[in-house]
N, C-alpha and C positions, 0 to 999 in steps of 0.2 A: 481825464475824468475829473469833474469838480470834486473838491474835498470837503467843502462846507457850503453853507447857505450863501455867503458872499460870492464865492466862485460860481455857484449855480446861477445866481442873479446876473453875474457878468456874462455868462454863457447865454442866458435867456435874452439879455439885452443885445448881445452880439447877433443872435439869430434874428431878433426883431429888426435890427439895423440892416442885416443882410436881406431880409424880405423887402424892406422899404427900398433899399438900393437896387435890388433886382427888378422891382416894379418900375422904378424910375428908368432903368435900362430898357425895359420893354416899351415904355413910352417913347424913349429916344429912338428906338428902332422903328416904331410906328410913324414917327415924324422924320424919318431919314431924308425924305425929299426936301425938307427945309434946309438941310445941310448943304445942298447944292448951291444955294445962294449965300451961304455963310461959311466962315471958317469952321472946320470940325473941332470939337472940344478935345483937348488933350486927355490922355488916359488918367491923368492926375487931377483933372479939373471937374470931371463929371461926378455925379453923386456917388456912383459905385466906386470910382477911383478914390474919392475922399474917404468913404467908408473903409475901403480896403487898406489905405495907408494908415488910418487910425487903428484898425484891428491888427494889422501886421506889426506895428510898433508895440501895441499894448499886450496882445495875447499870443500871437503866432510868429514871432520874429525868425524862428529857425525851422518851421514846419515846411517840409519839401512840397507837400500837396498845396498848401496855401500859396507858396511862392510860384508854383506852376499855374495856379489860378490867376495870379497877377500877371504872369507872362502872357497867358491866353487873352486876358483883358487888354493888355497893351497891343498885342497883335491884332485884336479886333479893331482898335482905333487906327492902327497903321493901315490895315486893309481898307477901312472906310476912306482914309485919306487918299490911298492909291486909286480907289474907285472914282472919287471926285476928280482926281487929276486927269483921268481918261474920259470922263463924262462930258 
């Protein structure tokens, strides 16, 4: 729970960043067919991955749920790579 205005502002900024990163992922999914002719982006290179890494280091380094989100995101990219390998 935020304790003061500065912490509240950080949380609001974090949520805004998450919304932006999620929207970028939606666009990535919509354009998945483009990946067939390109190398897939690594989970640390996409907009969500960059946002996640910054938030993880800054606000949530030991939060289990946040770490699970990171694992799910990495798995998403691994599965996309596997799909491309068999396509």
